[in-house]
Structure formats: structure tokens, C-alpha cells
VOBA-1610 file (N, C-alpha, C; in pm, whole numbers, padded with zeros to 5 digits, always signed):
BEGIN
Met-00459-00205+01725Met-00462-00105+01632Met-00498-00154+01484Lys-00591-00112+01431Lys-00650-00158+01281Lys-00586-00054+01177Ile-00515-00122+01100Ile-00450-00058+00973Ile-00499-00082+00847Ala-00537-00009+00755Ala-00597-00065+00640Ala-00521+00015+00535Thr-00539-00043+00408Thr-00482+00019+00276Thr-00576+00022+00161Trp-00561+00114+00078Trp-00652+00140-00043Trp-00603+00194-00152Asn-00581+00119-00247Asn-00536+00205-00381Asn-00674+00257-00427Val-00687+00378-00410Val-00830+00453-00421Val-00853+00504-00558Asn-00729+00515-00648Asn-00770+00543-00769Asn-00835+00684-00817Ser-00810+00773-00751Ser-00862+00903-00754Ser-00944+00936-00648Val-00871+00995-00546Val-00950+01021-00419Val-01058+01128-00417Arg-01063+01208-00510Arg-01157+01296-00529Arg-01283+01227-00596Ser-01267+01147-00675Ser-01381+01073-00739Ser-01446+00995-00642Arg-01375+00935-00544Arg-01434+00821-00444Arg-01439+00885-00322Val-01430+01006-00284Val-01429+01064-00156Val-01544+01018-00078Asp-01668+01028-00139Asp-01789+00981-00067Asp-01775+00828-00028Ser-01715+00739-00111Ser-01727+00604-00077Ser-01611+00591+00036Val-01507+00659+00053Val-01408+00642+00142Val-01459+00685+00260Val-01529+00816+00270Val-01598+00843+00386Val-01683+00743+00447Ala-01772+00682+00370Ala-01867+00578+00394Ala-01796+00475+00458Trp-01677+00412+00401Trp-01610+00321+00435Trp-01539+00332+00592Leu-01490+00456+00581Leu-01408+00480+00722Leu-01512+00490+00834Lys-01636+00530+00802Lys-01740+00545+00901Lys-01789+00390+00953Glu-01769+00297+00846Glu-01828+00143+00882Glu-01705+00076+00935Ala-01592+00073+00891Ala-01476+00013+00922Ala-01396+00071+01058Ala-01408+00215+01066Ala-01331+00266+01168Ala-01201+00235+01176Pro-01093+00233+01087Pro-00954+00206+01095Pro-00892+00291+01172Asp-00789+00260+01269Asp-00695+00363+01329Asp-00620+00461+01240Val-00568+00366+01140Val-00466+00420+01022Val-00488+00372+00878Val-00513+00440+00804Val-00533+00409+00647Val-00418+00470+00563Cys-00360+00377+00469Cys-00263+00432+00361Cys-00356+00431+00247Leu-00339+00548+00171Leu-00397+00560+00039Leu-00297+00579-00072Gln-00341+00517-00195Gln-00237+00515-00296Gln-00327+00561-00431Glu-00239+00615-00529Glu-00287+00662-00654Glu-00420+00771-00624Leu-00369+00890-00549Leu-00447+00995-00534Leu-00498+01067-00665Lys-00411+01085-00728Lys-00428+01168-00859Lys-00461+01304-00826Cys-00413+01383-00708Cys-00442+01503-00707Cys-00311+01556-00621Thr-00314+01695-00624Thr-00205+01769-00566Thr-00234+01778-00411Asp-00136+01814-00327Asp-00165+01826-00187Asp-00281+01924-00173Glu-00288+02019-00229Glu-00394+02120-00212Glu-00524+02065-00251Gln-00540+01994-00363Gln-00657+01934-00395Gln-00689+01810-00324Phe-00630+01750-00215Phe-00679+01653-00139Phe-00776+01682-00046Pro-00889+01609-00033Pro-01012+01647+00040Pro-00979+01625+00186Lys-00892+01687+00248Lys-00861+01680+00391Lys-00991+01701+00477Asp-01079+01797+00444Asp-01189+01833+00532Asp-01278+01711+00547Ala-01294+01634+00457Ala-01373+01528+00446Ala-01326+01421+00572Phe-01200+01419+00574Phe-01131+01322+00647Phe-01123+01373+00784Glu-01071+01497+00811Glu-01043+01554+00941Glu-01174+01559+00996Gly-01293+01583+00920Gly-01423+01582+00996Gly-01457+01459+01060Leu-01386+01337+01031Leu-01414+01199+01100Leu-01307+01184+01209Gly-01206+01283+01227Gly-01109+01272+01324Gly-00985+01224+01281Tyr-00981+01243+01135Tyr-00831+01180+01102Tyr-00729+01299+01086Asn-00601+01272+01112Asn-00501+01347+01081Asn-00463+01298+00910Cys-00423+01384+00847Cys-00383+01357+00699Cys-00226+01412+00675Ala-00173+01308+00614Ala-00029+01326+00565Ala-00026+01298+00433Val+00002+01391+00338Val-00018+01369+00205Val+00097+01422+00112His+00123+01347+00017His+00220+01356-00074His+00149+01346-00218Gly+00117+01447-00255Gly+00040+01422-00397Gly+00106+01480-00509Gln+00024+01460-00625Gln+00090+01477-00758Gln-00011+01503-00862Lys-00001+01595-00948Lys-00100+01644-01026Lys-00139+01522-01125Thr-00260+01466-01137Thr-00313+01369-01231Thr-00265+01223-01204Tyr-00147+01197-01149Tyr-00080+01077-01143Tyr-00030+01058-01002Asn-00030+00913-00991Asn+00041+00883-00836Asn-00015+00934-00720Gly+00065+00984-00622Gly+00008+01030-00496Gly-00033+00922-00400Val+00031+00950-00262Val-00001+00863-00151Val-00039+00940-00027Ala-00083+00894+00078Ala-00129+00965+00198Ala-00158+00856+00296Ile-00142+00914+00421Ile-00175+00834+00547Ile-00269+00919+00623Leu-00363+00842+00656Leu-00472+00900+00739Leu-00448+00823+00881Ser-00465+00898+00994Ser-00435+00845+01134Ser-00541+00927+01229Lys-00590+00861+01318Lys-00666+00890+01429Lys-00576+00961+01535Arg-00454+00924+01537Arg-00347+00962+01655Arg-00257+01063+01551Pro-00211+01166+01621Pro-00117+01255+01562Pro-00004+01174+01518Met+00039+01234+01395Met+00172+01148+01341Met+00292+01244+01343Glu+00406+01178+01378Glu+00521+01239+01383Glu+00638+01183+01273Asp+00730+01295+01235Asp+00835+01237+01136Asp+00788+01204+01006Val+00670+01283+00963Val+00625+01271+00848Val+00745+01291+00716Thr+00746+01185+00650Thr+00855+01203+00534Thr+00808+01148+00406Pro+00783+01255+00311Pro+00758+01214+00185Pro+00879+01169+00095Arg+00857+01081-00001Arg+00966+01048-00094Arg+01042+00935-00049Leu+01063+00830-00129Leu+01173+00718-00091Leu+01299+00777-00107Pro+01377+00748+00000Pro+01528+00798-00032Pro+01594+00736-00118Gly+01701+00805-00174Gly+01781+00748-00291Gly+01771+00782-00418Gly+01661+00874-00448Gly+01629+00912-00569Gly+01716+01044-00614Asp+01702+01074-00748Asp+01768+01206-00767Asp+01670+01312-00783Asp+01687+01442-00841Asp+01613+01547-00869Asp+01513+01533-00955Ser+01561+01430-01057Ser+01450+01407-01175Ser+01341+01326-01146Asp+01360+01256-01041Asp+01249+01176-00991Asp+01132+01245-00912Asp+01019+01286-00971Asp+00945+01383-00930Asp+00787+01301-00896His+00826+01171-00884His+00703+01068-00871His+00675+01069-00730Ala+00526+01093-00691Ala+00491+01091-00549Ala+00429+00944-00504Arg+00539+00869-00469Arg+00499+00725-00453Arg+00516+00672-00318Tyr+00551+00753-00230Tyr+00611+00705-00092Tyr+00601+00794+00011Ile+00531+00775+00123Ile+00521+00866+00228Ile+00524+00785+00372Glu+00581+00833+00458Glu+00605+00769+00588Glu+00593+00840+00708Ala+00533+00786+00826Ala+00512+00845+00942Ala+00539+00768+01064Ile+00546+00821+01177Ile+00524+00740+01294Ile+00412+00777+01369Val+00311+00639+01403Val+00207+00652+01449Val+00207+00622+01600Pro+00170+00698+01708Pro+00177+00641+01847Pro+00075+00525+01861Ala+00151+00423+01953Ala+00052+00295+01950Ala+00019+00296+02088Ala-00035+00192+02163Ala-00062+00192+02292Ala+00054+00175+02367Lys+00139+00093+02315Lys+00271+00075+02367Lys+00376+00116+02261Gly+00451+00234+02267Gly+00539+00258+02179Gly+00487+00323+02053Val+00535+00284+01931Val+00501+00352+01819Val+00501+00256+01680Val+00421+00286+01591Val+00465+00193+01456Val+00493+00302+01351Arg+00583+00268+01277Arg+00617+00328+01164Arg+00555+00280+01054Val+00483+00373+00965Val+00402+00321+00881Val+00436+00388+00731Gly+00449+00317+00626Gly+00476+00382+00498Gly+00356+00334+00400Ser+00326+00420+00307Ser+00220+00409+00212Ser+00313+00411+00084Ile+00270+00305+00009Ile+00371+00273-00103Ile+00278+00257-00224Tyr+00335+00339-00338Tyr+00268+00298-00475Tyr+00383+00290-00569Ala+00429+00157-00579Ala+00523+00130-00667Ala+00496+00165-00803Pro+00619+00168-00885Pro+00592+00178-01051Pro+00527+00054-01112Asn+00445+00086-01209Asn+00397-00020-01288Asn+00492-00081-01379Gly+00562-00016-01446Gly+00687-00066-01526Gly+00671-00121-01660Asn+00545-00115-01710Asn+00503-00147-01853Asn+00529-00022-01927Pro+00577-00070-02069Pro+00610-00217-02094Pro+00754-00251-02069Ile+00768-00380-02067Ile+00912-00444-02048Ile+00998-00410-02146Gly+01133-00407-02097Gly+01253-00364-02203Gly+01242-00221-02226Thr+01186-00149-02137Thr+01188+00018-02158Thr+01254+00058-02051Asp+01267+00205-02047Asp+01317+00286-01913Asp+01211+00255-01808Lys+01078+00266-01843Lys+00979+00238-01741Lys+00995+00095-01655Phe+01048-00002-01727Phe+01093-00123-01652Phe+01218-00109-01559Lys+01305-00018-01635Lys+01422-00006-01551Lys+01397+00053-01418Tyr+01307+00180-01427Tyr+01281+00253-01329Tyr+01204+00169-01221Lys+01115+00079-01255Lys+01052-00002-01161Lys+01156-00071-01055Leu+01230-00143-01146Leu+01339-00217-01070Leu+01441-00147-00998Ala+01482-00019-01040Ala+01561+00072-00966Ala+01495+00125-00837Trp+01349+00157-00837Trp+01291+00201-00761Trp+01248+00083-00620Leu+01225-00018-00669Leu+01224-00144-00581Leu+01350-00163-00479Glu+01473-00148-00569Glu+01610-00149-00493Glu+01606-00058-00415Arg+01567+00083-00436Arg+01570+00191-00326Arg+01479+00143-00211Leu+01349+00092-00229Leu+01266+00052-00130Leu+01357-00062-00058Asn+01423-00155-00107Asn+01493-00255-00016Asn+01585-00199+00073Lys+01649-00097+00010Lys+01757-00046+00100Lys+01694+00041+00225His+01587+00113+00172His+01520+00185+00279His+01463+00080+00395Ala+01404-00019+00357Ala+01356-00127+00437Ala+01439-00177+00520Lys+01554-00213+00479Lys+01682-00276+00563Lys+01710-00156+00651Asn+01717-00037+00616Asn+01761+00074+00714Asn+01644+00077+00829Leu+01516+00088+00804Leu+01400+00070+00897Leu+01430-00019+01024Leu+01460-00142+00959Leu+01481-00261+01060Leu+01587-00234+01174Ala+01676-00157+01141Ala+01786-00111+01231Ala+01738-00027+01313Leu+01619+00043+01314Leu+01560+00139+01422Leu+01488+00057+01530Glu+01478-00076+01509Glu+01429-00176+01579Glu+01269-00112+01626Glu+01207-00051+01527Glu+01079-00026+01562Glu+00971-00120+01470Pro+00842-00128+01530Pro+00742-00206+01445Pro+00723-00129+01330Val+00722-00178+01207Val+00719-00127+01076Val+00610-00195+00988Ala+00522-00112+00913Ala+00433-00159+00818Ala+00443-00086+00714Leu+00488-00150+00609Leu+00500-00113+00456Leu+00382-00151+00374Met+00287-00061+00354Met+00151-00109+00307Met+00151-00023+00156Gly+00073-00092+00079Gly+00045-00034-00048Gly+00037-00107-00155Asp+00067-00043-00274Asp+00043-00139-00407Asp+00170-00141-00454Tyr+00227-00253-00458Tyr+00376-00275-00479Tyr+00375-00316-00646Asn+00266-00323-00708Asn+00246-00357-00861Asn+00336-00484-00888Val+00337-00577-00813Val+00399-00702-00851Val+00306-00828-00804Ile+00316-00918-00897Ile+00221-01030-00892Ile+00335-01150-00837Pro+00332-01157-00686Pro+00437-01241-00628Pro+00436-01391-00669Glu+00305-01452-00677Glu+00286-01595-00692Glu+00160-01605-00825Pro+00169-01726-00874Pro+00067-01731-00981Pro-00055-01732-00934Glu-00103-01780-00801Glu-00225-01779-00743Glu-00273-01628-00718Asp-00186-01521-00738Asp-00228-01395-00706Asp-00285-01329-00828Cys-00312-01391-00925Cys-00366-01352-01031Cys-00478-01443-01114Tyr-00577-01393-01171Tyr-00684-01472-01222Tyr-00627-01578-01326Asp-00536-01535-01415Asp-00459-01616-01529Asp-00328-01581-01538Pro-00219-01649-01470Pro-00088-01624-01500Pro-00053-01603-01639Asn-00110-01708-01735Asn-00054-01690-01874Asn-00075-01557-01919Ala-00186-01492-01877Ala-00213-01345-01948Ala-00113-01249-01904Trp-00026-01268-01800Trp+00050-01189-01718Trp+00212-01210-01769Met+00224-01296-01868Met+00362-01348-01881Met+00438-01236-01947Glu+00390-01130-02016Glu+00461-01031-02066Glu+00429-00912-01996Asp+00392-00911-01887Asp+00363-00777-01828Asp+00467-00758-01695Ala+00505-00645-01682Ala+00604-00606-01591Ala+00595-00651-01442Leu+00464-00665-01415Leu+00423-00691-01290Leu+00443-00854-01242Tyr+00472-00921-01356Tyr+00503-01082-01334Tyr+00631-01122-01389Gln+00716-01004-01411Gln+00858-01091-01462Gln+00916-01134-01343Pro+01022-01219-01365Pro+01110-01273-01275Pro+01180-01165-01186Glu+01244-01080-01259Glu+01304-00953-01190Glu+01220-00879-01107Ser+01095-00842-01133Ser+00999-00780-01040Ser+00972-00846-00920Arg+00937-00982-00945Arg+00892-01093-00826Arg+01023-01092-00730Ala+01154-01117-00797Ala+01268-01143-00715Ala+01296-01013-00624Ala+01252-00899-00693Ala+01290-00774-00593Ala+01217-00766-00479Leu+01075-00794-00494Leu+00990-00798-00396Leu+01027-00912-00278Arg+01083-01032-00327Arg+01133-01125-00229Arg+01227-01082-00157Arg+01315-00988-00215Arg+01437-00948-00132Arg+01413-00892-00038Val+01296-00811-00042Val+01253-00729+00076Val+01192-00806+00182Glu+01122-00918+00149Glu+01080-01011+00257Glu+01193-01082+00320Tyr+01302-01107+00247Tyr+01420-01175+00311Tyr+01505-01086+00403Leu+01476-00986+00395Leu+01529-00894+00486Leu+01492-00917+00641Gly+01373-00986+00644Gly+01316-01019+00776Gly+01167-00960+00792Tyr+01089-00946+00677Tyr+00953-00891+00691Tyr+00875-01021+00646Thr+00750-00983+00692Thr+00657-01089+00675Thr+00553-01053+00612Asp+00504-01116+00498Asp+00384-01095+00397Asp+00259-01132+00491Ala+00193-01004+00551Ala+00124-01005+00653Ala-00023-01059+00584Phe-00044-01047+00483Phe-00169-01101+00406Phe-00165-01240+00413Arg-00055-01304+00363Arg-00046-01465+00390Arg-00041-01495+00523Ala+00048-01422+00601Ala+00031-01486+00737Ala-00092-01488+00802Cys-00178-01375+00766Cys-00323-01387+00833Cys-00418-01486+00777Gly-00380-01571+00648Gly-00417-01671+00584Gly-00542-01631+00516Leu-00511-01518+00443Leu-00620-01441+00366Leu-00597-01455+00220Ala-00500-01497+00181Ala-00460-01506+00035Ala-00549-01607-00060Glu-00586-01707+00002Glu-00685-01830-00052Glu-00820-01748-00034Ala-00866-01685+00059Ala-00997-01614+00062Ala-01018-01505-00029Asp-00917-01430-00056Asp-00909-01338-00133Asp-00914-01383-00290Ala-00866-01499-00308Ala-00860-01539-00470Ala-00977-01532-00545Ala-01103-01589-00479Ala-01217-01591-00551Ala-01257-01453-00596Thr-01241-01357-00513Thr-01289-01217-00521Thr-01196-01164-00640Thr-01068-01195-00647Thr-00979-01142-00737Thr-01011-01195-00882Ala-01042-01334-00889Ala-01095-01391-01023Ala-01217-01322-01054Asp-01323-01295-00973Asp-01449-01248-00992Asp-01421-01101-01070Met-01315-01024-01012Met-01296-00902-01034Met-01220-00881-01187Ser-01180-01002-01208Ser-01088-01033-01349Ser-00964-00919-01316Arg-00917-00912-01209Arg-00810-00827-01181Arg-00703-00906-01085Ile-00581-00847-01085Ile-00490-00909-00999Ile-00482-00841-00866Arg-00449-00913-00768Arg-00397-00856-00626Arg-00246-00784-00660Ala-00232-00703-00689Ala-00091-00643-00749Ala-00024-00583-00624Gly+00079-00693-00585Gly+00164-00669-00481Gly+00127-00614-00346Gly+00135-00504-00326Gly+00131-00473-00172Gly+00016-00496-00095Ile+00020-00458+00006Ile-00094-00443+00091Ile-00173-00363+00028Ser-00196-00395-00056Ser-00315-00324-00144Ser-00353-00419-00236Gly-00312-00436-00332Gly-00351-00531-00442Gly-00429-00437-00520Ser-00412-00499-00659Ser-00502-00378-00746Ser-00635-00401-00712Thr-00679-00516-00674Thr-00832-00517-00661Thr-00863-00399-00538Ala-00774-00358-00496Ala-00786-00248-00353Ala-00818-00130-00430Arg-00807-00136-00574Arg-00894-00012-00639Arg-01030-00015-00609Ser-01070-00103-00598Ser-01236-00117-00576Ser-01277-00137-00421Ala-01180-00184-00354Ala-01208-00187-00184Ala-01066-00197-00117Pro-01073-00144-00012Pro-00956-00138+00095Pro-00934-00281+00167Arg-00826-00298+00208Arg-00786-00420+00274Arg-00773-00363+00449Thr-00824-00443+00523Thr-00822-00410+00680Thr-00735-00513+00749Ala-00691-00483+00850Ala-00612-00584+00935Ala-00570-00529+01065Gly-00542-00619+01167Gly-00493-00596+01301Gly-00360-00547+01295Trp-00290-00559+01399Trp-00167-00515+01387Trp-00072-00537+01273Tyr-00017-00441+01244Tyr+00069-00430+01128Tyr+00028-00505+01021Thr-00070-00510+00953Thr-00156-00536+00877Thr-00095-00564+00745Arg-00183-00567+00652Arg-00160-00602+00517Arg-00071-00502+00454Ser+00046-00475+00524Ser+00131-00401+00453Ser+00188-00506+00388Arg+00209-00518+00249Arg+00250-00620+00191Arg+00358-00674+00289Trp+00427-00614+00345Trp+00528-00674+00427Trp+00519-00599+00561Arg+00548-00681+00692Arg+00548-00600+00806Arg+00682-00662+00857Ala+00735-00573+00932Ala+00852-00624+01027Ala+00846-00755+01105Ser+00894-00856+01087Ser+00887-00995+01168Ser+00918-00969+01307Arg+01018-00887+01328Arg+01064-00890+01450Arg+00969-00786+01528Ala+00889-00715+01473Ala+00783-00621+01539Ala+00680-00674+01578Arg+00671-00754+01686Arg+00555-00847+01724Arg+00509-00791+01856Ser+00375-00733+01834Ser+00307-00657+01924Ser+00157-00700+01927Gly+00134-00804+01916Gly+00000-00880+01936Gly-00028-00944+01790Pro-00151-01018+01805Pro-00174-01105+01696Pro-00209-00996+01541Ala-00188-01075+01475Ala-00185-01032+01317Ala-00339-01074+01265Arg-00421-01007+01241Arg-00565-01034+01178Arg-00597-00959+01078Gly-00663-00996+00985Gly-00693-00906+00866Gly-00822-00970+00786Arg-00871-00895+00692Arg-00961-00931+00610Arg-00962-00822+00490Pro-00996-00869+00370Pro-01031-00750+00285Pro-01168-00705+00302Ala-01171-00585+00280Ala-01309-00525+00280Ala-01408-00523+00150Arg-01491-00593+00158Arg-01556-00614+00047Arg-01674-00542-00004Ser-01741-00453+00089Ser-01861-00380+00091Ser-01857-00273-00001Pro-01732-00217-00013Pro-01709-00089-00108Pro-01710-00124-00252Arg-01709-00249-00283Arg-01688-00299-00429Arg-01801-00262-00513Gly-01929-00242-00439Gly-02027-00252-00511Gly-02102-00108-00490Trp-02020-00008-00431Trp-02076+00115-00419Trp-02042+00204-00554Tyr-02130+00317-00554Tyr-02131+00388-00683Tyr-02005+00476-00688Leu-01937+00490-00813Leu-01834+00556-00841Leu-01870+00681-00939Pro-01887+00822-00901Pro-01935+00915-00999Pro-01850+00910-01111
//
């Protein structure tokens, strides 16, 4: 199974590029982040025409996540558990995707940015990541393969950005943010991107883009290009006990030069 993730940064603006890339890469499952549209505005027809089923959790102007799958999805669940009624951010959607043997539970994640630090936005970021930690722990108890994919808006290591000193006062690089992401890993998840040996290969592209690869199986360079990988891919984290074949992956570079209207 080929799974991919892409912080598309306005799916309606990039629909032609997404369609072209889907035709080229032919992933089985795609997680999209930062849709910046409501469920009704999501361009389902374009993707359904390629044989994809669409699960969408949208929001006007901001945020928004989706999962596209060539296989019918089950147990589609929007929103991360643990929030209250005031949290209307569309940042998480999860679904079960049938595999050749069994199923894979896939989550598409767009974590809060958290800037500026020292504000309620940063507190919200940390609280949201703690909710993710609790949910990720509960998913492991299901004993299913899990891929938690997306843009975590965290710089885990200095090599994950072009200039660490430039990010010292940014929420993405704060010790609290990095520790929150590490706690998810320590539950028993694997950073699939590093496990595939792709971190160094992606570093040059990250530097050239003058952007960071922010957190998740996405990275913020994924705003210009998707990531693809084999079994439970570049979820930033995949369940380490969910071993159903080799993990292989790569950043998709061709879309970076495509035209954005």
C-alpha cells in the first residue's frame, strides 16, 4: 500500500496540481492538510473521477483535513477526542482503510502552529498535542496498524530546518513542542521518515526551499510537494508494532515546480 501526505495549503487553488500528481504517483491513500475550505467547497468530483473516495473535515478559510482512498473507508471520525465545544478547528480526521491483509487506521493531522509563544495560541498547541498523545495511546490498544500522518508543526531536530537559530523564538522549535512530539514516539511509534532513511535526502531540498519540514508526515515543505511512502509511511509516526511489510518512501519533488494559480 502506498500512502502519501500533503499540506496542500488551499486545495481549491491547487486542485489541478493535486490531480496531476495523483495521476503520476497513484498513491492508494492520501492525507491532505490545510484545505482552507468547507466540506461543501471541497473539490470531490476531481478526485472521485480518479477513483478516490473522499473523507473531509473542512473549515471556512482556515485549517481543514481530508483522506483520499482508492479503497472504501470505514469508521470515518472527524475531530480529535478530548476537546470541548469551543474547539471548532478542523485539524484531525481518521478512517479505517482495508489492506491486502486486514486494515490500516489512518489519521490526517494538521496540528496548531502555536505562535506567538507565551500566548493562548501556544497553550492551545501544547494542549492539542497532549490530546493527540492520549488518542495515539488508545489506538495502540486496538492492535491495528496505524499511520498518523500530516503536518505536526514541530521541528523535532536541528537538522529539520535550514537555520535552527532563526527558529529559537518560534513555537515550532520550543522544547515543550519538541517534547510533546517525542512523547508520542515513546508510546511505541516510529518516525517513518527517518526509518526510511529519508531525513538526510530531504535536508537539501528543505534548505533550498528556505522552509522547515515541520513536524509530521508532511513537513511544511509539503506545502509545495507531497510525501509518498510504502507501508505506513511518512506518517510522522507509525505504530512500530504494526509491521506488515517493508517501509519505503520518498519526497515527491516534481510538484514543487508546478504552477499555482
